C-alpha positions as CSV (number, residue, x, y, z in Angstrom):
1,X,8.4,20.7,-22.8
2,X,10.1,18.2,-25.7
3,X,12.7,16.0,-24.6
4,X,16.3,17.8,-24.8
5,X,17.1,17.3,-28.4
6,X,20.5,18.0,-28.1
7,X,20.9,14.3,-26.4
8,X,19.3,12.7,-28.8
9,X,16.9,10.0,-27.4
10,X,15.8,11.3,-24.2
11,X,17.2,10.1,-21.1
12,X,14.5,8.8,-18.0
13,X,16.1,8.7,-14.5
14,X,14.1,6.6,-11.7
15,X,15.8,7.6,-8.6
16,X,15.6,6.0,-4.9
17,X,17.9,6.8,-1.9
18,X,17.1,3.4,0.0
19,X,15.6,0.6,-2.4
20,X,17.9,-1.7,-4.5
21,X,18.6,-1.2,-8.2
22,X,16.9,-4.7,-8.8
23,X,13.9,-2.9,-6.9
24,X,10.5,-4.9,-8.5
25,X,8.8,-1.3,-8.9
26,X,11.8,0.5,-10.2
27,X,13.3,-1.9,-12.3
28,X,11.2,-4.9,-13.1
29,X,7.6,-2.7,-13.6
30,X,8.6,1.2,-14.6
31,X,12.2,0.8,-16.5
32,X,11.1,-2.9,-18.2
33,X,8.2,-1.2,-19.4
34,X,9.9,1.8,-20.9
35,X,12.7,-0.1,-23.1
36,X,10.7,-2.2,-25.4
37,X,11.8,-0.5,-29.0
38,X,14.8,1.5,-27.8
39,X,13.1,5.2,-27.6
40,X,14.6,5.7,-24.7
41,X,17.6,5.5,-22.2
42,X,16.4,4.4,-18.8
43,X,19.1,4.9,-15.8
44,X,17.9,3.6,-12.3
45,X,19.7,5.1,-9.6
46,X,19.5,3.0,-6.3
47,X,21.3,0.8,-3.7
48,X,23.8,-1.2,-5.6
49,X,23.1,-5.0,-5.6
50,X,25.1,-8.2,-6.9
51,X,24.6,-9.8,-9.9
52,X,21.7,-7.8,-11.4
53,X,20.2,-8.8,-14.6
54,X,21.4,-7.0,-17.3
55,X,18.6,-5.7,-19.7
56,X,19.1,-3.5,-23.1
57,X,18.4,0.1,-22.5
58,X,19.0,0.3,-18.9
59,X,21.7,2.0,-17.5
60,X,22.0,0.9,-13.5
61,X,23.8,4.0,-11.3
62,X,24.7,2.3,-7.3
63,X,24.8,3.8,-4.7
64,X,27.1,3.0,-1.7
65,X,25.1,1.1,1.5
66,X,24.2,3.3,4.2
67,X,22.2,3.3,7.4
68,X,18.9,4.1,7.5
69,X,18.9,6.4,10.3
70,X,22.9,7.9,9.9
71,X,24.4,10.6,8.6
72,X,25.8,8.7,4.9
73,X,21.8,8.3,4.3
74,X,21.5,12.6,4.9
75,X,24.1,13.0,2.2
76,X,22.5,10.8,-0.2
77,X,20.5,13.2,-2.0
78,X,23.6,15.3,-2.4
79,X,25.3,12.4,-4.5
80,X,22.0,11.5,-6.6
81,X,22.0,15.2,-7.6
82,X,25.5,15.2,-8.7
83,X,24.6,11.7,-10.6
84,X,21.3,13.1,-12.3
85,X,23.7,16.3,-13.3
86,X,25.8,14.0,-15.2
87,X,22.7,12.4,-16.8
88,X,21.2,15.6,-17.6
89,X,17.5,13.3,-17.6
90,X,14.8,14.5,-20.1
91,X,12.3,13.1,-17.4
92,X,12.9,12.4,-14.0
93,X,11.3,10.3,-11.7
94,X,11.6,10.2,-7.6
95,X,10.1,7.8,-5.2
96,X,10.8,9.7,-1.9
97,X,10.5,12.9,-0.1
98,X,14.2,13.2,0.4
99,X,14.7,13.7,-3.6
100,X,12.2,16.4,-3.9
101,X,14.8,19.0,-3.8
102,X,17.1,17.4,-6.8
103,X,14.1,17.0,-8.6
104,X,13.5,20.5,-8.7
105,X,16.8,21.5,-9.2
106,X,17.1,19.2,-12.5
107,X,13.6,20.9,-13.6
108,X,15.7,24.4,-13.4
109,X,18.8,23.3,-15.2
110,X,18.1,21.1,-17.6
111,X,13.6,21.7,-17.8
112,X,13.3,18.2,-17.4
113,X,10.3,17.1,-16.5
114,X,9.9,15.6,-12.9
115,X,7.5,13.2,-11.6
116,X,7.0,12.1,-8.1
117,X,6.0,8.3,-7.5
118,X,4.2,8.0,-4.4
119,X,4.9,4.5,-2.9
120,X,3.7,5.9,0.9
121,X,1.7,8.5,2.9
122,X,5.0,9.5,4.6
123,X,3.7,11.7,6.7
124,X,0.8,8.7,8.2
125,X,4.2,6.0,7.9
126,X,5.9,8.5,10.4
127,X,3.2,9.1,12.5
128,X,1.8,5.8,12.7
129,X,4.7,2.8,12.0
130,X,7.3,1.8,14.7
131,X,10.1,3.5,12.3
132,X,10.0,6.4,14.8
133,X,9.7,6.7,18.1
134,X,8.5,8.9,20.7
135,X,8.0,13.1,20.3
136,X,10.4,13.4,17.4
137,X,7.5,11.3,15.1
138,X,5.6,15.0,15.1
139,X,8.2,17.1,13.7
140,X,9.4,14.4,11.1
141,X,5.8,14.2,10.1
142,X,5.1,17.5,9.8
143,X,8.5,18.7,7.7
144,X,8.2,15.9,4.9
145,X,4.5,16.9,4.3
146,X,5.6,20.7,4.5
147,X,8.2,20.1,2.0
148,X,5.6,18.1,-0.4
149,X,3.0,20.6,-0.3
150,X,5.8,23.7,-0.9
151,X,7.4,21.5,-4.4
152,X,4.4,20.2,-5.4
153,X,3.5,23.2,-7.8
154,X,6.7,22.2,-9.1
155,X,6.4,19.0,-10.1
156,X,4.5,17.8,-13.8
157,X,3.2,15.1,-12.5
158,X,2.4,12.6,-9.8
159,X,1.9,8.4,-9.4
160,X,-0.1,6.9,-6.6
161,X,0.9,3.4,-5.6
162,X,-2.5,2.9,-3.9
163,X,-5.6,3.8,-5.1
164,X,-6.7,5.5,-1.1
165,X,-3.7,8.4,-1.7
166,X,-5.8,9.9,-4.2
167,X,-8.3,11.1,-1.0
168,X,-4.8,11.5,1.2
169,X,-3.3,13.6,-0.6
170,X,-4.7,17.1,-1.4
171,X,-1.7,18.3,-2.8
172,X,-1.5,16.4,-5.8
173,X,-4.4,17.9,-7.4
174,X,-5.6,16.4,-10.4
175,X,-2.0,15.9,-12.0
176,X,-1.8,12.0,-11.3
177,X,-1.9,8.9,-12.0
178,X,-2.9,5.8,-10.0
179,X,-0.3,2.6,-10.8
180,X,-0.7,0.6,-8.1
181,X,1.6,-2.2,-7.4
182,X,0.3,-5.0,-9.1
183,X,1.9,-8.4,-9.9
184,X,4.5,-8.7,-12.9
185,X,3.5,-11.5,-15.9
186,X,5.9,-14.6,-14.5
187,X,6.1,-16.1,-18.1
188,X,6.4,-20.2,-17.6
189,X,5.5,-20.0,-13.4
190,X,3.7,-22.6,-12.2
191,X,3.2,-23.6,-8.4
192,X,4.5,-26.7,-7.6
193,X,2.2,-27.3,-4.5
194,X,2.7,-30.0,-1.9
195,X,-0.1,-33.0,-1.0
196,X,-1.3,-31.3,2.2
197,X,-0.8,-27.5,2.5
198,X,1.8,-27.2,4.9
199,X,4.0,-24.6,3.4
200,X,3.1,-21.2,4.8
201,X,4.8,-18.0,3.5
202,X,5.2,-14.8,4.6
203,X,7.1,-12.2,2.1
204,X,8.1,-8.7,1.6
205,X,8.9,-6.1,4.2
206,X,9.4,-7.8,7.6
207,X,7.2,-5.5,10.6
208,X,5.1,-5.2,12.6
209,X,3.0,-2.7,10.5
210,X,3.1,-6.1,7.9
211,X,1.8,-8.3,10.7
212,X,4.8,-10.4,11.3
213,X,3.9,-11.8,14.7
214,X,0.3,-12.3,13.6
215,X,1.6,-14.7,10.8
216,X,4.0,-16.5,13.2
217,X,0.8,-16.9,15.7
218,X,-1.5,-18.0,13.0
219,X,1.4,-20.6,11.9
220,X,2.2,-21.9,15.3
221,X,-1.6,-22.5,15.8
222,X,-1.6,-24.5,13.0
223,X,1.3,-26.2,13.8
224,X,0.3,-27.8,16.6
225,X,-2.9,-28.8,14.6
226,X,-0.9,-30.9,12.2
227,X,3.4,-31.0,13.0
228,X,3.9,-30.9,9.5
229,X,3.0,-27.2,8.9
230,X,6.1,-25.2,7.8
231,X,6.6,-21.1,7.6
232,X,8.7,-19.4,5.6
233,X,9.5,-15.6,6.5
234,X,11.4,-13.9,3.6
235,X,11.9,-10.5,3.1
236,X,14.1,-7.4,4.6
237,X,13.5,-6.5,8.4
238,X,15.0,-2.8,8.6
239,X,14.5,-2.0,12.2
240,X,16.7,-3.8,14.7
241,X,14.1,-3.8,17.8
242,X,11.8,-5.9,15.3
243,X,15.0,-8.1,14.2
244,X,15.3,-8.9,18.2
245,X,11.5,-9.0,18.7
246,X,11.1,-11.8,15.9
247,X,14.3,-13.5,16.2
248,X,12.6,-14.7,20.0
249,X,9.4,-15.2,18.2
250,X,10.6,-18.1,16.2
251,X,13.7,-19.1,18.7
252,X,13.4,-23.0,19.2
253,X,11.1,-23.3,16.4
254,X,12.6,-25.2,13.6
255,X,10.1,-25.1,11.2
256,X,10.1,-21.8,10.7
257,X,12.9,-20.5,8.5
258,X,14.2,-16.9,7.8
259,X,15.4,-15.7,4.5
260,X,16.6,-12.4,3.9
261,X,15.7,-10.6,7.6
262,X,18.7,-8.3,7.8
263,X,19.0,-7.6,4.2
264,X,17.4,-7.4,1.1
265,X,16.0,-10.4,-0.7
266,X,16.3,-10.4,-5.2
267,X,12.6,-10.5,-6.1
268,X,13.3,-13.9,-8.3
269,X,13.9,-15.6,-4.7
270,X,10.6,-14.8,-3.3
271,X,8.9,-16.2,-6.7
272,X,10.5,-19.5,-5.7
273,X,9.1,-19.4,-2.7
274,X,5.6,-18.8,-4.0
275,X,6.2,-21.6,-6.1
276,X,7.0,-24.2,-3.2
277,X,4.1,-22.3,-1.4
278,X,0.9,-23.5,0.0
279,X,-0.7,-20.8,1.4
280,X,0.7,-17.3,1.5
281,X,-0.5,-15.0,4.5
282,X,-1.5,-11.1,4.1
283,X,-2.4,-9.2,7.4
284,X,-2.1,-5.4,7.9
285,X,-2.9,-4.6,11.6
286,X,-5.2,-1.7,11.8
287,X,-3.4,1.7,11.4
288,X,-4.3,5.0,9.9
289,X,-1.1,4.6,7.8
290,X,-2.0,1.1,6.1
291,X,-5.8,2.0,5.9
292,X,-6.9,1.0,2.6
293,X,-3.8,-0.2,1.2
294,X,-3.4,-3.0,-1.3
295,X,-0.3,-5.2,-0.3
296,X,2.2,-5.8,-3.2
297,X,2.2,-9.5,-2.0
298,X,-1.9,-9.8,-2.5
299,X,-1.8,-8.8,-5.9
300,X,1.7,-11.5,-6.8
301,X,0.0,-14.2,-4.6
302,X,-3.3,-13.8,-6.2
303,X,-2.0,-13.7,-9.7
304,X,0.1,-16.7,-9.1
305,X,-2.7,-18.7,-7.6
306,X,-1.0,-19.3,-4.2
307,X,-4.6,-19.5,-1.9
308,X,-4.1,-16.7,1.0
309,X,-4.7,-16.5,4.3
310,X,-6.5,-13.1,5.7
311,X,-8.6,-11.8,8.5
312,X,-12.4,-10.1,7.7
313,X,-10.8,-6.7,9.3
314,X,-8.6,-6.3,6.5
315,X,-9.8,-3.8,3.6
316,X,-9.4,-6.0,0.6
317,X,-11.1,-9.2,2.6
318,X,-14.1,-9.0,0.5
319,X,-12.0,-9.5,-2.8
320,X,-10.4,-12.4,-1.5
321,X,-13.3,-14.2,-0.7
322,X,-15.3,-13.4,-4.0
323,X,-12.7,-14.8,-5.9
324,X,-12.4,-17.9,-3.9
325,X,-8.6,-17.1,-3.5
326,X,-8.3,-18.1,0.3
327,X,-9.9,-18.5,3.6
328,X,-10.9,-16.0,6.4
329,X,-9.1,-16.6,9.2
330,X,-11.7,-17.0,12.4
331,X,-13.3,-19.3,14.1
332,X,-11.0,-22.8,15.6
333,X,-7.9,-23.4,14.1
334,X,-8.7,-27.1,13.4
335,X,-11.8,-25.1,11.4
336,X,-9.4,-23.3,9.7
337,X,-7.3,-26.4,8.7
338,X,-9.9,-28.5,7.5
339,X,-10.7,-25.6,5.1
340,X,-7.4,-25.6,3.8
341,X,-7.2,-29.3,3.3
342,X,-10.3,-29.6,1.9
343,X,-11.8,-26.2,-0.4
344,X,-10.7,-25.5,-3.5
345,X,-9.0,-22.0,-4.7
346,X,-8.6,-20.1,-7.7
347,X,-11.6,-21.6,-10.0
348,X,-11.2,-19.3,-12.8
349,X,-8.8,-16.2,-13.4
350,X,-9.0,-12.7,-11.3
351,X,-9.0,-9.5,-13.7
352,X,-7.1,-6.9,-12.3
353,X,-4.1,-8.3,-11.1
354,X,-1.1,-7.6,-13.2
355,X,1.0,-4.4,-13.6
356,X,-0.4,-1.7,-16.3
357,X,2.6,-1.6,-18.3
358,X,1.1,0.4,-21.2
359,X,-1.0,2.8,-18.8
360,X,3.1,3.7,-17.2
361,X,4.7,3.5,-20.8
362,X,1.5,6.5,-22.3
363,X,2.3,8.5,-19.1
364,X,5.5,8.7,-19.5
365,X,5.2,9.4,-23.4
366,X,3.3,12.4,-22.6
367,X,5.0,13.8,-20.3
368,X,7.9,13.9,-22.7
369,X,6.0,15.1,-25.6
370,X,6.7,11.9,-27.4
371,X,4.6,9.0,-29.1
372,X,3.9,6.0,-26.8
373,X,7.4,4.5,-25.7
374,X,7.8,0.6,-25.8
């Protein structure tokens, strides 16, 4: 179906329940890719944030903050439905199973194209991450997967944030495009490393499943080898019990700093941390819900030529070593420290690190039946 003619330029809505309006994938990657020549108006629905950068052709619709596991979250899909009904989108892109019904209602009422941007394998996340505890995991996970399977025939397309999902998510059929969470080009960006590799960085989601405790332990060992070593932890920790454990782990360690922690951190601040870091720590403890995943921060660190510290049991470890983009954590800590001090990294540019904006523009244009947007 063509874009709604009565609306003039097509309206594209990118909606999320808990992601902030300036979420890197929704705003910096998707929305920014679609507004190059004014062919479309883009609306982002997400959690309200302060100081968001104005961008021609992008309209922000903020949501009031809610508890992640509270009644307010259950009501958000209805609130988002009301907001989308006012916009009357030509294309609606949602990134959570909570908005599947919202999408279908918009298709029925307006004939708009609907796409599901799958950023996580929610079924596996619920079962194997620490977000849910006890026997409630199974019924919640099964309910989410049932919703996805029942709703899938009504969706025009699926966008997969991980290549591994094409084998994990059978309900997408052949109607999918892989758009991994690769790095955004940073014009004029240059790192400012210290004389010695003393500044370690852990950025992004703070959780047991993203390796926060292994990062702290590694930093502790390296700090014992050289007291100049510092660790910056920058990101959001959604789960209170994990926040407590992290706070205990860093207590009495003034050389470890926490930024964000109980609130979201703007991406520009994470980039500043990368600018001043000497090594970035990337580790996902082996689990079915992260098997085969490539963390966004790995793309970012490598694109910014920040050397990486990772472990050999990571699916991406060979990519790091082949490109001389970092070190594998194994053997005595003194051996690792010597490698950090004297080894040369990033001798040449690495392909395949940058967000594929043109690929996304072509997909949106195809769904709308329009010439390429941007």
